[in-house]
Residue frames relative to the residue before (quaternion, step in Angstrom):
aa qw qx qy qz dx dy dz
M 1.0000 0.0000 0.0000 0.0000 0.00 0.00 0.00
N 0.3324 -0.7437 0.5481 0.1897 3.60 -0.91 0.91
H 0.1708 -0.7731 0.6054 0.0818 3.50 -1.03 0.90
I 0.2686 -0.7427 0.5852 0.1837 3.55 -0.94 0.79
E 0.4159 -0.7038 0.5102 0.2672 3.58 -0.76 1.01
S 0.3342 -0.7712 0.5081 0.1884 3.57 -0.71 1.03
H 0.6860 0.4448 -0.3077 0.4868 3.69 1.13 -0.19
A 0.1536 0.7808 -0.5866 0.1505 3.57 0.78 0.89
P 0.5947 -0.6182 0.3623 0.3646 3.62 -0.92 0.82
E 0.6231 0.5467 -0.3429 0.4419 3.58 1.08 -0.63
A 0.7018 0.4620 -0.2694 0.4706 3.60 1.10 -0.64
E 0.5712 0.6049 -0.3955 0.3890 3.63 1.11 -0.34
P 0.4356 -0.7062 0.4893 0.2685 3.57 -0.80 0.98
M 0.3462 -0.7339 0.5493 0.1998 3.52 -1.09 0.71
V 0.2413 -0.7779 0.5689 0.1139 3.56 -1.10 0.64
G 0.5171 -0.6316 0.4883 0.3086 3.54 -1.26 0.42
A 0.7420 -0.4302 0.3048 0.4140 3.55 -1.39 0.12
R 0.6781 0.4974 -0.3089 0.4442 3.57 0.83 -0.92
Q 0.6737 0.4688 -0.3072 0.4817 3.58 0.91 -0.87
A 0.6146 0.5286 -0.3580 0.4632 3.68 0.96 -0.71
A 0.6766 0.4925 -0.3060 0.4539 3.57 0.85 -0.94
R 0.6534 0.5228 -0.3136 0.4488 3.57 0.93 -0.88
L 0.7024 0.4853 -0.2792 0.4395 3.54 0.86 -1.01
L 0.7476 0.3773 -0.2176 0.5013 3.58 1.07 -0.66
N 0.3776 -0.7541 0.4561 0.2841 3.55 1.37 0.00
L 0.4597 0.6323 -0.4601 0.4209 3.54 0.95 1.02
P 0.6255 -0.5396 0.3932 0.4037 3.61 -1.20 0.33
T 0.5670 -0.6271 0.4191 0.3311 3.53 -1.03 0.79
Y 0.6418 0.5460 -0.3596 0.4007 3.59 0.98 -0.70
Y 0.4700 0.6380 -0.4569 0.4041 3.65 1.18 -0.21
F 0.7747 0.3815 -0.1473 0.4823 3.56 0.97 -0.94
T 0.7063 0.4539 -0.2641 0.4747 3.61 1.16 -0.54
K 0.7085 0.4413 -0.2808 0.4737 3.64 1.01 -0.57
P 0.4555 -0.7204 0.4492 0.2680 3.60 -0.55 1.11
R 0.6661 0.4961 -0.3290 0.4494 3.64 0.91 -0.77
C 0.6404 0.5139 -0.3326 0.4638 3.57 1.09 -0.72
R 0.6395 0.5086 -0.3386 0.4665 3.60 0.97 -0.81
A 0.6649 0.4996 -0.3068 0.4627 3.61 0.98 -0.78
S 0.7001 0.4699 -0.2988 0.4470 3.61 0.81 -0.89
K 0.7220 0.4018 -0.2440 0.5076 3.57 1.08 -0.69
R 0.3503 -0.7729 0.4550 0.2699 3.58 1.37 -0.07
I 0.1818 0.7981 -0.5392 0.1981 3.55 0.95 1.00
P 0.4136 -0.7116 0.5099 0.2499 3.61 -0.73 1.03
H 0.1724 0.7729 -0.5918 0.1507 3.65 -0.73 1.01
Y 0.2620 -0.7223 0.6197 0.1597 3.47 -1.45 0.24
R 0.2732 -0.7274 0.6080 0.1632 3.48 -1.08 0.86
I 0.0221 -0.7759 0.6302 -0.0169 3.55 -0.82 1.02
G 0.7687 -0.1199 0.0299 0.6276 3.52 0.08 1.29
Q 0.7655 -0.2894 0.2117 0.5343 3.58 -0.63 -1.02
M 0.5675 0.5915 -0.3899 0.4196 3.59 1.29 -0.02
V 0.2287 -0.7256 0.6292 0.1588 3.55 -1.24 0.53
R 0.0232 -0.8099 0.5855 -0.0274 3.57 -0.70 1.04
F 0.2217 -0.7782 0.5795 0.0973 3.56 -1.25 0.63
R 0.3143 -0.6906 0.6093 0.2302 3.53 -1.28 0.51
M 0.4826 -0.7052 0.4421 0.2727 3.58 -0.69 1.11
S 0.6432 0.5287 -0.3488 0.4302 3.59 0.93 -0.74
E 0.6347 0.5176 -0.3140 0.4803 3.60 1.15 -0.66
L 0.6821 0.4932 -0.2880 0.4567 3.51 1.00 -0.95
T 0.6453 0.5085 -0.3443 0.4544 3.58 0.94 -0.63
A 0.6399 0.5062 -0.3200 0.4815 3.55 1.12 -0.73
W 0.6123 0.5502 -0.3239 0.4663 3.53 1.10 -0.78
A 0.6753 0.5014 -0.2919 0.4554 3.54 0.87 -1.07
A 0.6459 0.5190 -0.3143 0.4633 3.60 1.00 -0.81
A 0.6858 0.4686 -0.2932 0.4734 3.60 0.92 -0.85
E 0.7001 0.4552 -0.2789 0.4741 3.61 1.04 -0.70
G 0.4340 -0.7082 0.4572 0.3178 3.61 1.22 -0.31
G 0.7145 -0.4269 0.2544 0.4925 3.54 1.12 0.60
A 0.7802 -0.3381 0.2467 0.4649 3.54 -1.26 -0.48
H 0.1023 -0.7521 0.6492 0.0501 3.53 -1.16 0.83
D 0.2275 -0.7665 0.5860 0.1315 3.55 -0.99 0.80
Protein backbone atom coordinates (compact mmCIF):
# COMPACT_ATOMS: atom_id res chain seq x y z
CA MET A 1 0.00 0.00 0.00
CA ASN A 2 1.36 3.42 -0.93
CA HIS A 3 1.30 6.16 1.67
CA ILE A 4 1.39 9.82 0.81
CA GLU A 5 3.50 11.83 3.21
CA SER A 6 1.29 14.51 4.76
CA HIS A 7 4.16 16.88 5.62
CA ALA A 8 5.21 17.70 2.08
CA PRO A 9 6.95 21.11 2.02
CA GLU A 10 4.28 22.52 -0.30
CA ALA A 11 1.57 21.67 2.25
CA GLU A 12 3.33 23.15 5.28
CA PRO A 13 1.89 26.51 6.30
CA MET A 14 4.28 29.44 6.25
CA VAL A 15 4.66 31.91 9.09
CA GLY A 16 5.70 35.54 9.29
CA ALA A 17 8.76 36.99 11.02
CA ARG A 18 7.05 37.79 14.32
CA GLN A 19 5.54 34.34 14.67
CA ALA A 20 8.84 32.66 13.74
CA ALA A 21 10.71 34.76 16.31
CA ARG A 22 8.14 34.03 19.00
CA LEU A 23 8.11 30.29 18.35
CA LEU A 24 11.92 30.03 18.36
CA ASN A 25 12.38 32.55 21.20
CA LEU A 26 14.75 34.66 19.10
CA PRO A 27 14.80 38.41 18.42
CA THR A 28 12.40 39.58 15.71
CA TYR A 29 15.19 41.41 13.87
CA TYR A 30 16.79 38.04 13.03
CA PHE A 31 13.86 37.50 10.68
CA THR A 32 12.98 41.05 9.60
CA LYS A 33 16.43 42.41 8.69
CA PRO A 34 17.69 41.15 5.31
CA ARG A 35 21.36 41.41 6.32
CA CYS A 36 20.73 39.45 9.50
CA ARG A 37 18.85 36.71 7.60
CA ALA A 38 21.73 36.51 5.13
CA SER A 39 24.54 36.50 7.69
CA LYS A 40 22.81 33.85 9.81
CA ARG A 41 21.71 31.92 6.70
CA ILE A 42 18.11 31.73 7.88
CA PRO A 43 15.95 29.78 5.40
CA HIS A 44 13.19 32.02 4.06
CA TYR A 45 11.00 32.68 1.04
CA ARG A 46 10.17 35.99 -0.58
CA ILE A 47 6.61 36.16 -1.85
CA GLY A 48 6.25 39.53 -3.48
CA GLN A 49 7.32 41.94 -0.76
CA MET A 50 6.52 39.51 2.05
CA VAL A 51 9.07 37.23 3.68
CA ARG A 52 7.76 33.90 4.95
CA PHE A 53 9.31 30.98 6.80
CA ARG A 54 8.61 27.25 7.14
CA MET A 55 8.83 26.19 10.77
CA SER A 56 10.28 22.77 9.93
CA GLU A 57 13.19 24.48 8.16
CA LEU A 58 13.64 27.00 10.97
CA THR A 59 13.72 24.35 13.68
CA ALA A 60 16.29 22.39 11.65
CA TRP A 61 18.30 25.59 11.18
CA ALA A 62 18.15 26.41 14.89
CA ALA A 63 19.29 22.89 15.79
CA ALA A 64 22.18 23.04 13.35
CA GLU A 65 23.22 26.52 14.55
CA GLY A 66 22.97 25.55 18.21
CA GLY A 67 20.43 28.26 18.99
CA ALA A 68 20.97 32.01 19.06
CA HIS A 69 24.32 33.49 18.11
CA ASP A 70 25.20 37.15 18.61
